[in-house]
C-alpha positions in Angstrom: 89.1 42.1 160.0 88.0 40.5 156.8 90.3 39.3 154.0 89.4 38.7 150.4 91.8 37.4 147.8 92.0 36.5 144.2 94.7 35.9 141.6 94.1 37.4 138.0 96.2 37.1 134.8 97.3 40.0 132.7 97.7 39.6 128.9 101.3 39.7 127.6 102.8 43.2 127.3 105.7 44.3 125.3 108.7 45.5 127.1 108.0 48.9 128.8 106.0 50.6 131.5 102.2 50.0 130.9 99.3 51.6 132.7 97.1 48.7 134.0 95.1 50.8 136.4 91.8 50.0 134.6 92.5 46.3 134.9 93.3 46.6 138.5 90.1 48.7 139.2 87.9 46.2 137.4 89.3 43.3 139.3 89.1 45.1 142.6 85.5 46.1 142.0 84.6 42.6 141.2 86.1 41.4 144.6 85.7 44.2 147.0 82.9 44.3 149.5 84.7 46.6 152.1 84.3 50.3 152.9 87.7 51.0 154.5 90.4 48.7 153.6 94.0 48.1 152.2 94.6 46.6 148.8 97.8 44.6 148.4 98.9 43.6 144.9 101.7 41.1 144.4 103.2 40.2 141.1 104.3 36.5 140.9 107.4 37.1 138.7 111.0 38.0 138.9 111.4 39.8 135.6 108.6 42.4 135.8 107.5 44.9 138.5 104.6 46.9 139.8 104.8 50.6 140.4 102.6 53.6 141.0 103.1 56.5 138.6 101.8 59.3 136.4 98.5 58.2 134.7 98.0 61.1 132.1 101.0 61.5 130.0 102.5 58.4 128.3 105.8 60.1 127.8 106.5 59.5 131.5 106.3 55.7 130.9 108.7 56.1 128.0 111.2 58.1 130.0 111.1 55.5 132.8 111.8 52.7 130.3 114.7 54.6 128.8 116.1 55.5 132.3 116.1 51.9 133.5 117.5 50.6 130.3 120.3 53.1 130.4 121.4 52.2 133.9 120.9 48.3 133.7 120.9 47.0 130.2 123.9 45.5 128.3 126.4 45.2 131.1 129.5 43.0 130.0 129.9 41.5 133.5 126.5 39.7 133.8 126.9 36.0 134.2 123.3 35.0 134.3 122.6 35.0 130.6 121.1 31.5 129.9 117.7 33.0 129.2 118.9 35.9 127.0 120.6 39.2 127.3 117.5 40.9 128.7 117.0 38.3 131.6 119.6 39.6 134.2 118.6 43.3 133.6 114.9 42.2 134.0 115.7 40.7 137.5 117.7 43.8 138.5 114.9 46.1 137.5 112.3 43.9 139.3 114.5 44.1 142.4 114.9 47.8 142.2 111.3 48.7 141.5 109.7 45.8 143.4 106.8 43.3 142.8 104.2 44.7 145.2 102.0 47.6 146.0 99.9 48.6 149.0 97.1 51.0 148.3 94.4 52.6 150.6 90.6 51.9 150.2 88.3 54.5 151.3 84.5 54.5 150.8 84.8 51.3 148.9 87.2 52.8 146.2 91.0 53.1 145.7 92.2 56.2 147.3 94.8 57.6 145.0 96.0 60.9 143.8 94.4 62.3 140.7 97.5 61.6 138.6 98.4 58.3 140.0 97.9 54.9 138.2 99.1 51.3 138.5 101.9 50.2 136.1 103.1 46.9 135.0 106.7 47.4 134.4 107.6 44.7 131.7 111.3 44.1 131.6 111.5 41.2 129.1 111.6 41.5 125.3 109.1 38.6 124.8 107.4 38.0 128.1 104.2 36.0 128.5 101.1 36.7 130.6 101.7 37.7 134.2 99.8 36.8 137.4 98.9 39.2 140.2 97.5 38.1 143.6 95.1 40.8 145.0 94.3 40.8 148.7 91.9 43.2 150.2 92.1 43.5 154.1 89.7 45.6 156.0 86.2 46.2 157.5 
């Protein structure tokens, strides 16, 4: 088994669910030299998430942001508020959605469904850039 790894940085994104699939594919193509493999993406942050979702209709990402904001934001019982009122909700959303993805690689390319794309789920109002560790394991 061969393992390749690199860390890349995303530019800052506004709060919401953002399709970053093109960035991931570009970084993957620059690193990958394997025919059959597994791609693992790990986001090195506790107030953002990675998800796999609908890649065609942007209203899906708006609805996801609205849903998670509705169930998590502005709860009066949060005690972790030192970094702002969006910080604890961001940690909860990150925990629910997760900070990693594992994707199949077939014939040297990501093997996803036609309507699937990688999202950065930014949960902070004023976040900075985010780092992703990309690991490819395979033959």
